[in-house]
C-alpha positions as CSV (number, residue, x, y, z in Angstrom):
1,M,-23.8,116.0,24.9
2,R,-20.3,114.2,26.0
3,I,-18.9,112.3,23.8
4,S,-17.0,109.7,24.9
5,Q,-13.4,109.3,24.2
6,R,-13.4,105.7,23.0
7,A,-15.6,107.3,20.0
8,Q,-13.6,110.4,19.5
9,R,-10.6,108.5,18.9
10,V,-12.3,106.4,15.8
11,E,-11.1,108.1,12.7
12,P,-13.5,108.4,9.8
13,F,-13.7,105.4,7.4
14,Y,-12.3,108.0,4.6
15,V,-13.2,105.3,1.3
16,M,-16.8,106.0,2.6
17,E,-16.5,109.7,2.7
18,L,-15.0,109.2,-1.1
19,A,-17.9,107.5,-2.0
20,K,-20.5,109.9,-0.8
21,A,-18.4,112.4,-2.5
22,A,-18.2,110.4,-6.0
23,A,-22.2,109.5,-5.4
24,D,-22.6,113.5,-5.0
25,M,-20.5,114.5,-8.1
26,A,-22.7,111.4,-10.0
27,R,-25.7,113.4,-8.9
28,Q,-24.2,116.8,-10.3
29,A,-23.1,115.5,-13.9
30,A,-25.0,116.7,-16.8
31,P,-27.9,114.8,-18.5
32,G,-26.2,112.4,-20.8
33,G,-23.2,112.8,-19.3
34,R,-20.6,109.5,-18.8
35,P,-21.6,107.7,-15.6
36,M,-19.3,107.1,-12.7
37,I,-17.5,104.1,-13.0
38,Y,-17.0,102.8,-9.2
39,L,-13.5,101.2,-8.7
40,N,-13.7,102.1,-4.8
41,I,-15.6,99.9,-2.9
42,G,-14.6,96.2,-2.3
43,E,-17.5,94.4,-2.9
44,P,-18.5,91.8,-5.4
45,D,-20.5,92.8,-8.1
46,F,-21.6,89.0,-7.9
47,T,-24.7,88.4,-5.5
48,A,-25.9,85.1,-3.6
49,P,-26.1,82.2,-5.9
50,P,-29.8,80.5,-6.8
51,L,-29.8,78.3,-4.4
52,V,-28.6,80.2,-1.6
53,Q,-31.4,82.8,-2.3
54,A,-33.9,80.0,-2.4
55,A,-33.0,78.7,0.8
56,A,-33.3,82.1,2.5
57,E,-37.0,82.2,1.1
58,K,-37.5,78.8,2.3
59,A,-36.7,79.7,5.5
60,I,-38.5,82.5,5.7
61,R,-41.8,80.4,4.4
62,D,-41.2,77.7,7.1
63,G,-40.8,80.1,9.8
64,R,-36.9,79.3,10.9
65,S,-36.5,82.7,12.1
66,Q,-35.9,82.5,15.9
67,Y,-32.8,82.7,17.6
68,T,-29.9,79.9,17.1
69,Q,-27.4,79.4,19.5
70,A,-24.8,81.8,19.9
71,T,-22.4,80.1,18.7
72,G,-24.6,79.5,15.5
73,L,-26.4,76.6,14.1
74,P,-24.8,73.3,14.5
75,A,-25.5,72.3,10.7
76,L,-23.8,75.8,9.7
77,R,-20.4,75.0,11.9
78,E,-20.5,71.2,10.1
79,A,-20.6,72.7,7.0
80,I,-17.8,75.1,7.4
81,S,-15.9,72.6,8.9
82,G,-16.2,70.4,5.9
83,W,-15.3,73.1,4.0
84,Y,-12.1,73.0,5.6
85,A,-11.5,69.7,4.7
86,S,-12.6,70.2,1.2
87,R,-10.5,72.7,0.2
88,F,-7.9,72.8,2.1
89,G,-7.3,69.3,3.7
90,L,-7.8,70.6,7.2
91,S,-9.7,68.8,9.9
92,I,-11.3,71.7,12.2
93,D,-13.9,70.1,14.9
94,P,-16.9,72.2,14.6
95,G,-16.7,73.1,17.9
96,R,-13.9,75.4,17.7
97,I,-16.3,77.4,15.0
98,V,-18.6,80.4,16.3
99,V,-20.7,81.7,13.8
100,T,-20.9,85.8,14.1
101,A,-22.8,88.6,12.7
102,G,-20.3,89.0,9.6
103,A,-16.5,89.2,10.0
104,S,-16.5,92.6,12.1
105,A,-18.6,90.9,15.0
106,A,-15.9,88.0,15.1
107,L,-13.2,91.0,15.3
108,Q,-14.7,92.7,18.1
109,L,-15.3,89.3,19.4
110,A,-11.8,88.1,19.5
111,C,-10.4,91.6,20.6
112,L,-12.7,91.6,23.4
113,A,-11.8,88.4,24.5
114,L,-8.0,88.8,24.1
115,I,-7.3,92.6,24.2
116,E,-6.6,94.3,27.6
117,A,-6.3,98.1,28.2
118,G,-2.8,98.9,27.2
119,D,-1.8,96.3,25.2
120,E,-0.4,96.6,22.0
121,V,-1.0,94.4,18.7
122,L,0.9,94.7,15.9
123,M,0.1,94.7,12.3
124,P,1.5,95.8,8.7
125,D,1.0,99.6,7.7
126,P,-1.0,99.5,5.1
127,S,-3.6,97.5,6.2
128,Y,-7.6,97.2,6.9
129,P,-8.3,100.2,8.2
130,C,-11.0,98.8,10.4
131,N,-9.2,96.2,12.4
132,R,-7.3,99.4,13.8
133,Q,-10.4,100.6,14.9
134,F,-11.8,96.7,16.6
135,V,-8.1,96.7,18.5
136,Q,-9.0,100.4,20.1
137,A,-12.7,99.5,20.9
138,A,-11.0,97.0,23.4
139,E,-8.7,100.1,24.6
140,G,-5.5,98.1,23.2
141,T,-3.2,100.0,20.8
142,P,-2.8,99.4,16.9
143,V,1.2,99.7,16.4
144,L,1.2,100.1,12.6
145,I,4.6,98.7,11.1
146,P,5.9,99.8,7.3
147,S,5.7,97.0,5.2
148,G,6.5,97.8,1.7
149,P,7.1,96.4,-1.7
150,E,9.9,93.8,-0.6
151,D,7.8,92.8,2.2
152,R,4.7,92.2,-0.2
153,F,3.3,94.7,2.4
154,Q,3.2,92.0,5.0
155,L,4.7,91.6,7.8
156,S,7.5,89.2,8.7
157,A,9.1,87.2,11.5
158,E,12.3,90.4,11.7
159,H,9.7,92.6,11.6
160,V,7.6,91.2,14.6
161,A,10.5,90.7,16.3
162,A,11.8,94.2,16.3
163,A,8.8,95.3,17.2
164,W,8.0,93.3,20.1
165,K,8.2,95.3,23.6
166,P,6.5,94.1,27.1
167,A,3.4,95.8,26.3
168,T,3.2,93.6,22.7
169,R,0.0,91.5,22.9
170,G,0.4,89.7,19.5
171,V,-0.4,90.6,16.0
172,L,-3.7,90.9,13.7
173,L,-2.2,89.8,10.4
174,A,-4.7,89.5,7.2
175,S,-3.4,86.9,4.7
176,P,-4.9,87.9,1.4
177,S,-5.0,91.6,2.5
178,N,-7.2,94.5,1.8
179,P,-5.6,97.1,0.4
180,T,-2.8,95.1,-1.6
181,G,-4.3,91.6,-2.2
182,T,-1.4,89.9,-1.4
183,S,-0.7,86.8,0.8
184,I,2.1,85.9,3.5
185,A,4.0,83.1,2.3
186,R,3.4,80.0,4.1
187,D,7.3,79.6,5.6
188,E,6.7,83.2,7.2
189,L,3.6,83.0,8.3
190,E,5.1,80.1,10.8
191,R,8.1,82.0,11.9
192,I,5.5,85.0,12.7
193,A,3.2,82.6,14.8
194,R,6.2,80.6,16.4
195,F,7.8,83.3,17.6
196,V,4.6,84.9,18.5
197,R,3.6,81.6,20.8
198,D,7.0,81.6,22.2
199,K,6.4,85.2,23.7
200,G,3.3,83.9,25.1
201,G,1.4,86.0,22.7
202,I,-1.7,85.5,19.9
203,T,-1.7,85.6,16.5
204,L,-5.1,86.7,14.8
205,V,-5.2,86.1,10.7
206,D,-7.8,87.9,8.8
207,E,-8.5,85.5,6.3
208,I,-11.6,86.7,4.5
209,Y,-10.2,86.7,1.4
210,L,-8.5,83.6,1.2
211,G,-11.0,81.2,-0.7
212,L,-10.4,84.6,-3.6
213,S,-6.3,82.9,-3.7
214,Y,-5.4,82.6,-7.1
215,D,-1.9,81.2,-6.5
216,E,-1.2,77.2,-4.9
217,A,2.0,78.9,-3.3
218,Y,-0.3,81.1,-0.9
219,G,-3.5,79.4,-0.9
220,H,-3.2,78.1,2.7
221,S,-5.1,79.0,6.1
222,A,-3.2,79.7,8.5
223,L,-4.9,77.1,10.4
224,G,-3.0,74.1,8.6
225,L,0.7,75.5,10.0
226,P,2.4,72.2,11.7
227,D,3.0,71.1,15.2
228,G,0.2,72.1,16.2
229,V,1.2,76.1,15.7
230,G,-2.4,76.3,13.6
231,D,-4.4,75.3,16.7
232,E,-3.7,78.3,18.5
233,I,-4.2,80.7,15.6
234,I,-7.5,83.0,15.7
235,S,-9.1,82.8,12.3
236,I,-11.5,85.4,11.3
237,N,-13.3,84.3,8.1
238,S,-16.7,85.3,6.3
239,F,-19.2,84.7,4.0
240,S,-18.9,88.4,2.2
241,K,-16.0,87.9,-0.2
242,Y,-15.6,84.0,-1.6
243,F,-19.4,83.7,-1.0
244,N,-21.2,86.8,-2.1
245,M,-23.0,87.7,0.6
246,T,-22.1,91.4,1.9
247,G,-25.0,92.3,3.0
248,W,-26.1,89.1,4.5
249,R,-23.7,90.1,7.7
250,L,-22.8,86.8,8.7
251,G,-19.0,85.3,9.1
252,W,-17.4,82.9,12.2
253,L,-14.2,82.3,14.2
254,V,-12.0,79.3,14.2
255,L,-10.7,79.2,17.7
256,P,-8.6,77.5,19.9
257,P,-10.9,75.2,22.2
258,A,-10.7,76.9,25.3
259,L,-11.4,80.2,24.0
260,V,-14.7,79.3,22.9
261,P,-16.7,79.2,25.9
262,A,-15.4,82.8,26.5
263,V,-16.2,84.3,22.9
264,E,-19.8,82.3,23.3
265,R,-20.7,84.2,26.6
266,L,-19.6,87.8,24.8
267,A,-21.4,86.9,21.8
268,Q,-24.8,85.6,23.9
269,N,-24.4,89.3,25.5
270,L,-23.3,91.3,22.7
271,F,-25.0,89.6,19.3
272,I,-27.3,87.4,21.2
273,C,-27.0,85.1,17.6
274,A,-26.1,86.1,14.0
275,S,-28.7,86.7,11.7
276,T,-31.1,83.2,11.3
277,I,-32.3,83.4,8.2
278,A,-28.9,84.5,6.7
279,Q,-27.5,81.4,8.6
280,H,-30.2,78.8,6.9
281,A,-29.1,80.7,3.7
282,A,-25.5,80.1,4.1
283,L,-26.0,76.1,4.2
284,A,-27.0,76.3,0.5
285,C,-23.3,78.1,0.3
286,F,-22.1,74.7,0.0
287,A,-23.6,72.6,-2.4
288,P,-21.8,71.0,-5.0
289,E,-23.7,73.2,-7.7
290,S,-23.2,76.6,-5.4
291,L,-19.6,75.8,-4.8
292,A,-19.4,74.9,-8.7
293,E,-20.6,78.6,-9.3
294,Y,-18.0,79.9,-6.8
295,E,-14.9,78.6,-8.4
296,G,-16.2,80.1,-11.8
297,R,-16.8,83.5,-10.1
298,R,-13.3,83.2,-8.4
299,A,-11.6,82.7,-11.6
300,E,-13.3,85.6,-13.2
301,F,-12.3,87.4,-10.8
302,K,-8.5,86.3,-11.4
303,A,-9.4,87.0,-15.7
304,R,-10.2,90.3,-14.2
305,R,-6.9,90.6,-12.3
306,D,-5.1,89.5,-15.2
307,Y,-6.3,92.0,-17.6
308,F,-6.5,95.1,-15.1
309,I,-3.1,95.2,-13.8
310,P,-1.0,94.9,-16.7
311,A,-3.3,97.5,-18.0
312,L,-2.6,99.8,-15.3
313,G,1.5,99.4,-15.8
314,R,1.0,99.8,-19.6
315,L,-0.4,103.2,-18.4
316,G,2.7,103.9,-15.9
317,L,0.7,103.1,-12.7
318,R,2.4,100.4,-11.4
319,V,1.3,97.6,-9.3
320,P,4.8,96.9,-7.5
321,V,3.4,93.5,-6.1
322,M,0.8,91.4,-7.9
323,P,-1.9,90.2,-6.1
324,D,-2.1,86.7,-5.3
325,G,-5.5,86.8,-4.1
326,A,-8.7,89.4,-3.3
327,F,-9.7,91.9,-6.0
328,Y,-7.4,94.6,-5.1
329,A,-4.7,97.1,-7.3
330,W,-2.8,98.6,-4.9
331,A,-0.8,101.4,-7.6
332,D,1.6,103.8,-6.8
333,V,0.6,106.6,-8.1
334,A,3.5,109.1,-7.2
335,P,4.5,109.2,-11.0
336,L,0.8,110.7,-11.9
337,C,0.5,113.0,-9.0
338,D,4.4,114.5,-10.3
339,R,2.7,114.6,-14.1
340,W,-0.1,116.1,-13.0
341,G,1.2,118.7,-10.6
342,I,-0.2,117.2,-7.9
343,P,1.7,117.7,-4.7
344,M,2.6,114.5,-2.4
345,Q,2.2,116.8,0.9
346,G,-1.6,118.6,0.9
347,E,-1.8,121.9,2.9
348,R,-3.7,119.2,5.5
349,P,-2.4,115.8,6.3
350,G,-3.3,113.0,4.6
351,E,-4.8,115.2,1.4
352,G,-2.0,115.3,-0.7
353,G,-0.9,112.8,-2.8
354,S,-3.3,109.6,-3.7
355,W,-6.1,111.8,-1.6
356,A,-6.0,114.9,-4.4
357,L,-5.5,112.4,-7.4
358,A,-8.8,110.6,-5.8
359,F,-10.9,113.7,-6.7
360,E,-8.7,114.3,-10.1
361,L,-10.0,111.2,-11.1
362,M,-13.5,111.6,-10.4
363,R,-13.8,115.3,-12.0
364,R,-11.4,114.1,-15.1
365,C,-12.8,110.8,-15.9
366,Q,-15.3,109.8,-14.0
367,L,-13.7,107.3,-12.2
368,A,-14.0,106.7,-7.9
369,T,-10.9,104.9,-6.3
370,T,-9.9,104.6,-3.1
371,P,-6.8,106.7,-1.8
372,G,-4.1,104.8,0.4
373,R,-5.0,107.6,3.9
374,D,-7.5,105.0,5.0
375,F,-4.8,102.2,5.3
376,G,-1.9,103.2,7.1
377,L,0.7,106.3,8.1
378,A,3.5,105.4,6.4
379,D,3.4,106.6,2.8
380,P,-0.4,107.3,2.1
381,G,0.0,109.6,-0.4
382,R,1.8,107.0,-3.0
383,Y,-0.6,104.8,-3.5
384,L,-4.0,104.3,-4.5
385,R,-6.5,101.4,-4.4
386,F,-8.6,100.0,-7.5
387,S,-11.0,97.4,-6.7
388,T,-11.6,94.9,-9.6
389,A,-14.9,93.5,-8.3
390,N,-16.6,95.0,-11.1
391,A,-17.2,93.4,-14.4
392,M,-15.2,93.6,-17.3
393,P,-16.4,96.0,-19.8
394,Q,-16.3,98.3,-16.4
395,L,-13.1,97.6,-16.0
396,Q,-12.3,98.1,-19.8
397,E,-14.0,101.7,-20.1
398,A,-11.9,102.4,-16.9
399,V,-8.8,101.9,-18.7
400,Q,-10.0,104.0,-21.7
401,R,-11.3,107.1,-19.3
402,L,-7.4,106.7,-18.3
403,E,-5.8,106.3,-21.0
404,A,-7.9,109.0,-23.1
405,A,-7.0,111.3,-19.4
406,L,-3.7,110.4,-19.5
């Protein structure tokens, strides 16, 4: 069977490959042995709060499961608009909001609506690997720009200006970012967006982790940039992370008004609509009781960060930039690789350094992590991503195991 070149260009999602290896190793463990601790997947250990679960059950009982508009339930679009007003002080017209089948569908719709074959899209290295695949699926070319600790692992306006070429269509940013949990400073984000606008390009900002910001200096939406700049941003968001609804597959886009009809046509043809049950359930996310629950959980995520990252540092696993959001620790593991005799370059590309170390940690510590191989090309062997989405006792046990192994 002939496989399309498009499909063959898609690289494996290595975090999932590691997850399978961790599960296999856990199954083969001796009875009574230590269980595997999973700090590899970026999924909150919290689930949807009680009001959201009850709303889903009610929707099922009431038979409210038929198609919605392709852009989503009007009431949900209005509720999302209200959240922007109450949380960020922004007035977002509900007509600019399109509810999608997860942030993945949002990214796919945005890329298909805006990217032509051969267009180049700039993004930082490291960055979430699937974002590159959405650009490629639209026949575009992702251009990864090395972005180190001195740049908070983010693009700067200088990066963008230096990399801009005639084929460049725009930028795809994430703030806060996966894998680093770092955000782009507001003034830097404005400079990037203004430069891109002056070039006639597009600025897409993945704000999936925006609700999980811990620092007021960074907890802002690109939609609020001044002088109309924010009105031209394409913002991608999700109910998965802050709202703890990962498997419900629900997200949204905020679009410039002129782009809404094109995205709506694409959504009608590719997805029909997002899950109706999930949409009715998500309305309960914005009830005062649910929002209070989410804010308590955000505080818990921050407490986990504040414990785990200093603990890693004491063990010699330095996190060069303290994450201001999300639930990740992007640790420099080169010293540990050197200590354990792990070469930074493996026999095959991408399999040295943190990749080999991840398997070693599974063997020695029964600890699953995510190597940098997924997230870029610049220095993938140097960094390892820990997810702090697990409960505090799990994080404490992980630190104890690392300390014993070291």
